[in-house]
MDAnalysis code that builds the backbone (N, CA, C; Angstrom):
import MDAnalysis as mda
import numpy as np

u = mda.Universe.empty(456, n_residues=152, atom_resindex=np.repeat(np.arange(152), 3), trajectory=True)
u.add_TopologyAttr("name", ["N", "CA", "C"] * 152)
u.add_TopologyAttr("resid", np.arange(1, 153))
u.add_TopologyAttr("resname", ["MET", "PRO", "ASP", "SER", "SER", "ARG", "ARG", "GLU", "ILE", "GLU", "ASP", "LEU", "VAL", "GLU", "LEU", "LEU", "ASN", "LEU", "TYR", "HIS", "LEU", "THR", "GLU", "LEU", "GLU", "LEU", "GLU", "LYS", "LYS", "GLY", "VAL", "ARG", "ILE", "ARG", "VAL", "ARG", "ARG", "ASP", "PRO", "ALA", "PRO", "THR", "PHE", "ALA", "SER", "PRO", "ALA", "VAL", "ASP", "VAL", "SER", "LYS", "ILE", "ALA", "LYS", "SER", "LEU", "SER", "PRO", "SER", "VAL", "SER", "GLU", "SER", "SER", "PRO", "GLN", "PRO", "VAL", "GLU", "SER", "SER", "GLN", "PHE", "LEU", "THR", "ILE", "THR", "SER", "PRO", "ILE", "VAL", "GLY", "THR", "PHE", "TYR", "ARG", "SER", "SER", "SER", "PRO", "ASP", "ALA", "ASP", "PRO", "TYR", "VAL", "GLU", "GLU", "GLY", "ALA", "LEU", "VAL", "THR", "LYS", "GLY", "GLN", "VAL", "LEU", "CYS", "ILE", "ILE", "GLU", "ALA", "MET", "LYS", "LEU", "MET", "ASN", "GLU", "ILE", "GLU", "ALA", "GLU", "ALA", "ASP", "GLY", "LYS", "VAL", "VAL", "LYS", "ILE", "LEU", "VAL", "GLU", "SER", "MET", "THR", "PRO", "VAL", "GLU", "PHE", "GLY", "GLN", "PRO", "LEU", "PHE", "LEU", "ILE", "ASP", "PRO", "GLN"])
u.atoms.positions = np.array([
    [53.967, 80.846, 233.323],
    [55.193, 81.617, 233.486],
    [54.819, 83.096, 233.414],
    [55.239, 83.895, 234.404],
    [54.925, 85.328, 234.377],
    [55.547, 86.005, 233.159],
    [54.884, 87.073, 232.690],
    [55.364, 87.797, 231.508],
    [56.762, 88.349, 231.696],
    [57.114, 88.791, 232.905],
    [58.453, 89.351, 233.141],
    [59.529, 88.274, 232.972],
    [59.258, 87.050, 233.430],
    [60.219, 85.950, 233.264],
    [60.348, 85.564, 231.796],
    [59.216, 85.525, 231.125],
    [59.240, 85.186, 229.703],
    [60.046, 86.240, 228.934],
    [59.858, 87.505, 229.266],
    [60.582, 88.589, 228.577],
    [62.082, 88.494, 228.845],
    [62.465, 88.154, 230.089],
    [63.889, 88.003, 230.414],
    [64.518, 86.880, 229.598],
    [63.802, 85.793, 229.435],
    [64.313, 84.671, 228.646],
    [64.425, 85.081, 227.181],
    [63.423, 85.789, 226.670],
    [63.479, 86.268, 225.286],
    [64.654, 87.226, 225.099],
    [64.922, 88.073, 226.088],
    [66.069, 88.991, 226.018],
    [67.381, 88.218, 225.986],
    [67.472, 87.144, 226.773],
    [68.680, 86.323, 226.766],
    [68.880, 85.663, 225.403],
    [67.814, 85.184, 224.818],
    [67.900, 84.559, 223.496],
    [68.344, 85.593, 222.461],
    [67.824, 86.825, 222.555],
    [68.250, 87.882, 221.643],
    [69.743, 88.162, 221.784],
    [70.239, 88.239, 223.021],
    [71.671, 88.458, 223.256],
    [72.490, 87.301, 222.696],
    [71.994, 86.094, 222.887],
    [72.675, 84.909, 222.376],
    [72.850, 85.012, 220.863],
    [71.803, 85.397, 220.175],
    [71.852, 85.519, 218.711],
    [72.671, 86.725, 218.274],
    [72.516, 87.841, 218.956],
    [73.211, 89.067, 218.575],
    [74.722, 88.908, 218.636],
    [75.219, 88.241, 219.669],
    [76.663, 88.094, 219.856],
    [77.184, 86.721, 219.448],
    [76.340, 85.939, 218.773],
    [76.749, 84.622, 218.263],
    [77.306, 83.739, 219.375],
    [76.623, 83.722, 220.518],
    [77.042, 82.908, 221.655],
    [76.341, 81.560, 221.595],
    [76.914, 80.581, 222.280],
    [76.264, 79.277, 222.344],
    [75.587, 79.054, 223.688],
    [75.974, 79.828, 224.713],
    [75.392, 79.653, 226.026],
    [75.446, 80.966, 226.791],
    [74.399, 81.227, 227.573],
    [74.325, 82.436, 228.376],
    [73.592, 82.087, 229.656],
    [74.075, 82.595, 230.793],
    [73.466, 82.282, 232.069],
    [73.239, 83.576, 232.842],
    [72.095, 83.670, 233.524],
    [71.739, 84.844, 234.305],
    [71.222, 84.374, 235.658],
    [71.704, 84.999, 236.729],
    [71.197, 84.697, 238.056],
    [70.664, 85.984, 238.651],
    [69.413, 85.935, 239.086],
    [68.755, 87.123, 239.604],
    [67.804, 86.705, 240.721],
    [67.992, 87.284, 241.895],
    [67.132, 87.000, 243.052],
    [67.052, 85.503, 243.342],
    [68.193, 84.831, 243.258],
    [68.243, 83.412, 243.577],
    [67.728, 82.492, 242.483],
    [67.301, 83.041, 241.364],
    [66.818, 82.229, 240.245],
    [67.868, 82.278, 239.145],
    [68.274, 81.109, 238.693],
    [69.287, 81.016, 237.650],
    [68.633, 80.511, 236.370],
    [68.890, 81.258, 235.273],
    [68.362, 80.876, 233.962],
    [69.549, 80.682, 233.032],
    [69.593, 79.540, 232.370],
    [70.640, 79.270, 231.390],
    [69.971, 79.002, 230.047],
    [70.437, 79.731, 229.033],
    [69.940, 79.543, 227.679],
    [71.117, 79.009, 226.871],
    [70.856, 77.931, 226.147],
    [71.932, 77.294, 225.395],
    [71.401, 76.842, 224.041],
    [72.272, 76.930, 223.041],
    [71.912, 76.425, 221.715],
    [73.117, 75.737, 221.117],
    [72.854, 74.851, 220.182],
    [73.947, 74.193, 219.486],
    [74.619, 75.218, 218.595],
    [75.967, 75.185, 218.518],
    [76.641, 76.135, 217.640],
    [76.256, 75.897, 216.194],
    [76.334, 76.964, 215.411],
    [76.019, 76.864, 213.990],
    [77.011, 75.923, 213.324],
    [76.564, 75.201, 212.327],
    [77.497, 74.310, 211.631],
    [78.603, 75.128, 210.965],
    [79.790, 74.545, 210.927],
    [80.896, 75.237, 210.276],
    [80.933, 74.858, 208.811],
    [81.296, 75.815, 207.998],
    [81.374, 75.609, 206.561],
    [82.800, 75.853, 206.109],
    [83.153, 75.283, 205.005],
    [84.476, 75.538, 204.432],
    [84.555, 77.000, 204.028],
    [85.741, 77.570, 204.087],
    [85.895, 78.971, 203.713],
    [85.570, 79.158, 202.238],
    [85.039, 80.336, 201.913],
    [84.668, 80.595, 200.527],
    [85.869, 80.462, 199.602],
    [85.597, 80.019, 198.392],
    [86.682, 79.849, 197.424],
    [87.210, 81.209, 196.997],
    [88.507, 81.304, 196.869],
    [89.159, 82.523, 196.422],
    [89.803, 82.207, 195.081],
    [89.550, 83.034, 194.067],
    [90.166, 82.819, 192.761],
    [91.601, 83.328, 192.841],
    [92.483, 82.454, 193.260],
    [93.872, 82.810, 193.498],
    [94.586, 83.143, 192.201],
    [94.186, 82.542, 191.082],
    [94.880, 82.807, 189.826],
    [94.750, 84.272, 189.429],
    [93.593, 84.882, 189.622],
    [93.421, 86.303, 189.297],
    [94.271, 87.171, 190.214],
    [94.311, 86.822, 191.497],
    [95.103, 87.594, 192.457],
    [96.577, 87.464, 192.122],
    [97.013, 86.250, 191.845],
    [98.430, 86.028, 191.553],
    [98.867, 86.780, 190.297],
    [97.998, 86.831, 189.300],
    [98.336, 87.547, 188.067],
    [98.550, 89.029, 188.324],
    [97.791, 89.585, 189.265],
    [97.928, 91.014, 189.548],
    [99.102, 91.316, 190.466],
    [99.687, 90.287, 191.054],
    [100.753, 90.496, 192.032],
    [102.146, 90.502, 191.444],
    [102.388, 89.640, 190.519],
    [103.758, 89.407, 190.087],
    [103.894, 89.566, 188.582],
    [104.927, 90.301, 188.135],
    [105.124, 90.419, 186.697],
    [105.504, 89.089, 186.056],
    [106.006, 88.146, 186.838],
    [106.394, 86.858, 186.278],
    [105.181, 85.988, 185.965],
    [104.027, 86.327, 186.531],
    [102.811, 85.590, 186.241],
    [101.975, 86.488, 185.346],
    [101.881, 86.152, 184.084],
    [101.168, 87.001, 183.130],
    [100.148, 86.188, 182.372],
    [99.399, 86.874, 181.520],
    [98.378, 86.205, 180.714],
    [98.999, 85.146, 179.813],
    [100.235, 85.373, 179.339],
    [100.860, 84.434, 178.418],
    [101.632, 83.326, 179.137],
    [101.634, 83.365, 180.450],
    [102.360, 82.358, 181.219],
    [101.735, 80.984, 181.005],
    [102.535, 79.972, 180.636],
    [101.964, 78.660, 180.380],
    [101.599, 77.905, 181.654],
    [102.089, 78.366, 182.816],
    [101.830, 77.652, 184.057],
    [100.647, 78.271, 184.791],
    [99.554, 77.536, 184.948],
    [98.427, 78.080, 185.710],
    [98.768, 78.084, 187.206],
    [98.228, 79.067, 187.901],
    [98.435, 79.144, 189.348],
    [97.344, 78.318, 189.997],
    [97.716, 77.398, 190.853],
    [96.738, 76.549, 191.503],
    [96.377, 77.136, 192.853],
    [95.087, 77.067, 193.205],
    [94.630, 77.636, 194.460],
    [95.243, 76.925, 195.665],
    [95.646, 75.670, 195.475],
    [96.251, 74.939, 196.584],
    [97.677, 75.403, 196.861],
    [98.204, 76.264, 195.988],
    [99.567, 76.761, 196.162],
    [99.668, 77.659, 197.394],
    [98.605, 78.389, 197.721],
    [98.632, 79.331, 198.824],
    [97.817, 78.833, 200.011],
    [98.274, 79.187, 201.193],
    [97.545, 78.915, 202.428],
    [96.638, 80.108, 202.678],
    [95.352, 79.869, 202.862],
    [94.404, 80.947, 203.125],
    [94.173, 81.035, 204.629],
    [94.492, 82.189, 205.206],
    [94.220, 82.437, 206.623],
    [92.828, 83.043, 206.699],
    [91.917, 82.393, 207.431],
    [90.544, 82.852, 207.524],
    [90.240, 83.372, 208.927],
    [89.189, 84.145, 209.023],
    [88.772, 84.689, 210.312],
    [88.101, 83.597, 211.141],
    [88.585, 83.400, 212.381],
    [87.961, 82.394, 213.232],
    [86.716, 82.923, 213.944],
    [86.452, 84.232, 213.821],
    [85.341, 84.857, 214.529],
    [84.747, 85.989, 213.702],
    [83.598, 86.469, 214.131],
    [82.979, 87.661, 213.560],
    [83.508, 88.854, 214.335],
    [83.915, 89.907, 213.649],
    [84.420, 91.080, 214.353],
    [84.922, 92.130, 213.390],
    [85.765, 93.020, 213.910],
    [86.355, 94.089, 213.110],
    [87.840, 93.809, 212.918],
    [88.286, 93.859, 211.675],
    [89.665, 93.547, 211.289],
    [90.548, 94.781, 211.430],
    [91.691, 94.620, 212.106],
    [92.680, 95.697, 212.230],
    [94.044, 95.171, 211.810],
    [94.750, 95.921, 210.953],
    [96.079, 95.518, 210.497],
    [97.163, 95.883, 211.490],
    [96.868, 96.786, 212.457],
    [97.869, 97.212, 213.435],
    [97.243, 97.268, 214.818],
    [98.100, 97.411, 215.835],
    [97.624, 97.415, 217.217],
    [96.959, 98.731, 217.603],
    [97.246, 99.799, 216.874],
    [96.604, 101.096, 217.107],
    [96.646, 101.892, 215.803],
    [95.840, 102.929, 215.696],
    [95.792, 103.685, 214.436],
    [97.134, 104.296, 214.021],
    [97.980, 104.643, 214.979],
    [99.256, 105.271, 214.637],
    [100.416, 104.277, 214.558],
    [100.146, 102.993, 214.801],
    [101.198, 101.964, 214.754],
    [101.339, 101.410, 213.338],
    [102.517, 100.882, 213.037],
    [102.747, 100.227, 211.749],
    [101.936, 98.941, 211.681],
    [101.516, 98.533, 210.477],
    [100.801, 97.261, 210.332],
    [101.689, 96.093, 210.774],
    [101.050, 95.037, 211.244],
    [101.797, 93.849, 211.649],
    [102.584, 93.276, 210.478],
    [101.932, 93.202, 209.316],
    [102.600, 92.673, 208.122],
    [102.161, 93.456, 206.889],
    [103.001, 93.404, 205.870],
    [102.700, 93.997, 204.570],
    [102.724, 92.880, 203.530],
    [102.144, 93.124, 202.384],
    [102.238, 92.153, 201.299],
    [103.704, 92.013, 200.910],
    [104.138, 90.784, 200.699],
    [105.523, 90.515, 200.350],
    [106.395, 90.198, 201.555],
    [105.891, 90.423, 202.762],
    [106.673, 90.173, 203.977],
    [106.784, 88.671, 204.247],
    [107.940, 88.269, 204.767],
    [108.119, 86.891, 205.213],
    [107.615, 86.788, 206.649],
    [106.854, 85.738, 206.929],
    [106.305, 85.536, 208.267],
    [106.680, 84.151, 208.769],
    [106.669, 84.008, 210.077],
    [106.943, 82.714, 210.691],
    [105.686, 82.216, 211.397],
    [105.579, 80.912, 211.531],
    [104.427, 80.319, 212.200],
    [104.293, 80.926, 213.595],
    [103.092, 81.371, 213.924],
    [102.829, 81.969, 215.224],
    [102.976, 83.481, 215.253],
    [103.492, 84.074, 214.184],
    [103.652, 85.532, 214.123],
    [102.280, 86.189, 213.965],
    [102.051, 87.289, 214.681],
    [100.775, 87.999, 214.611],
    [100.644, 88.669, 213.240],
    [99.499, 88.431, 212.583],
    [99.218, 89.012, 211.274],
    [98.267, 90.203, 211.378],
    [97.337, 90.120, 212.331],
    [96.326, 91.159, 212.477],
    [95.611, 90.964, 213.814],
    [94.664, 91.841, 214.071],
    [93.801, 91.725, 215.251],
    [92.366, 91.751, 214.764],
    [91.524, 90.943, 215.390],
    [90.087, 91.027, 215.145],
    [89.427, 91.345, 216.482],
    [88.729, 92.468, 216.497],
    [88.021, 92.890, 217.711],
    [86.627, 92.287, 217.689],
    [86.293, 91.608, 218.769],
    [84.959, 91.032, 218.912],
    [84.498, 91.262, 220.342],
    [83.418, 91.965, 220.504],
    [82.851, 92.250, 221.823],
    [83.885, 92.904, 222.746],
    [84.589, 93.884, 222.231],
    [85.583, 94.678, 222.978],
    [86.829, 93.882, 223.343],
    [86.966, 92.677, 222.815],
    [88.164, 91.867, 223.040],
    [89.003, 91.865, 221.779],
    [90.313, 92.062, 221.940],
    [91.222, 92.060, 220.804],
    [91.822, 90.665, 220.661],
    [91.573, 90.028, 219.536],
    [92.032, 88.666, 219.272],
    [93.130, 88.698, 218.217],
    [94.330, 88.272, 218.603],
    [95.442, 88.244, 217.655],
    [95.301, 87.029, 216.748],
    [95.425, 87.266, 215.450],
    [95.377, 86.182, 214.466],
    [96.814, 85.934, 214.018],
    [97.263, 84.688, 214.143],
    [98.659, 84.344, 213.884],
    [98.807, 83.544, 212.598],
    [100.007, 83.609, 212.031],
    [100.327, 82.819, 210.844],
    [100.304, 81.335, 211.216],
    [99.730, 80.543, 210.356],
    [99.628, 79.104, 210.600],
    [100.843, 78.345, 210.093],
    [101.698, 79.024, 209.324],
    [102.897, 78.397, 208.771],
    [103.889, 79.486, 208.386],
    [105.140, 79.100, 208.217],
    [106.141, 80.025, 207.680],
    [105.810, 80.292, 206.220],
    [106.107, 81.483, 205.745],
    [105.874, 81.768, 204.336],
    [105.929, 83.252, 204.040],
    [105.426, 83.582, 202.865],
    [105.430, 84.967, 202.375],
    [103.989, 85.428, 202.214],
    [103.676, 86.627, 202.705],
    [102.335, 87.189, 202.555],
    [102.162, 87.588, 201.090],
    [101.290, 86.884, 200.391],
    [101.060, 87.133, 198.974],
    [100.018, 88.234, 198.796],
    [98.954, 88.180, 199.602],
    [97.868, 89.142, 199.445],
    [97.145, 89.325, 200.773],
    [96.846, 90.589, 201.097],
    [95.984, 90.919, 202.239],
    [94.615, 91.198, 201.628],
    [93.623, 90.403, 202.007],
    [92.326, 90.422, 201.336],
    [91.298, 91.344, 201.977],
    [91.639, 91.969, 203.121],
    [90.681, 92.789, 203.861],
    [91.317, 94.130, 204.197],
    [90.538, 95.189, 204.115],
    [90.991, 96.519, 204.510],
    [90.877, 96.660, 206.017],
    [91.782, 97.423, 206.594],
    [91.752, 97.656, 208.038],
    [90.460, 98.367, 208.440],
    [89.998, 98.058, 209.622],
    [88.803, 98.651, 210.244],
    [87.507, 98.270, 209.524],
    [87.505, 97.103, 208.880],
    [86.276, 96.639, 208.239],
    [85.750, 95.401, 208.954],
    [84.443, 95.195, 208.936],
    [83.886, 93.998, 209.572],
    [84.231, 92.747, 208.778],
    [84.460, 91.656, 209.502],
    [84.714, 90.361, 208.868],
    [83.772, 89.319, 209.457],
    [83.516, 88.301, 208.685],
    [82.644, 87.206, 209.085],
    [83.468, 85.980, 209.439],
    [82.873, 85.054, 210.136],
    [83.513, 83.781, 210.432],
    [83.839, 83.074, 209.124],
    [85.083, 82.615, 208.988],
    [85.491, 81.873, 207.798],
    [85.884, 82.738, 206.621],
    [85.798, 84.062, 206.759],
    [86.159, 84.951, 205.652],
    [87.667, 84.941, 205.443],
    [88.142, 84.789, 204.199],
    [89.574, 84.823, 203.932],
    [90.167, 86.198, 204.262],
    [91.314, 86.183, 204.969],
    [91.984, 87.422, 205.366],
    [93.311, 87.606, 204.644],
    [94.096, 86.530, 204.548],
    [95.444, 86.587, 203.965],
    [95.665, 85.379, 203.088],
    [96.509, 85.558, 202.064],
    [97.041, 84.437, 201.297],
    [98.520, 84.360, 201.613],
    [98.980, 83.191, 202.031],
    [100.372, 82.964, 202.397],
    [100.959, 81.914, 201.463],
    [102.124, 82.208, 200.896],
    [102.858, 81.232, 200.098],
    [103.774, 80.505, 201.053],
    [103.507, 79.244, 201.373],
    [104.300, 78.547, 202.398],
    [105.649, 78.033, 201.921],
    [106.286, 78.694, 201.028],
    [107.641, 78.434, 200.512],
    [108.224, 77.109, 200.913],
])
């Protein structure tokens, strides 16, 4: 295999890894090269200590409260992709949601930009936004918790 062809294939593999792609195809001078890999295994989202968050949110939940807050009480909305998290559609626009806001299933909660594409992340259920776990304009990873929703 000529060095130029080998280098092109290595470049495709680098692009595949850099952008977390599973398949990439290039056609040049009648020659088509396809590089493909199995997607990375998916893992459960990291555990969030909801009891600490809940204690800081509501005066009704205090250190002396006899009822422990269970992590299963809240729905955790996680990032489906790697990208940059935005709370609003533009820097001068209002955020899609605030903590304490009631949301409906399918309502846009935020945007994650990945490879110049804006991906709207929607609420998976009706409920109340208990906590926003990420600051706007920060990078997020696949499976990273973004919001805690109380599905009332």
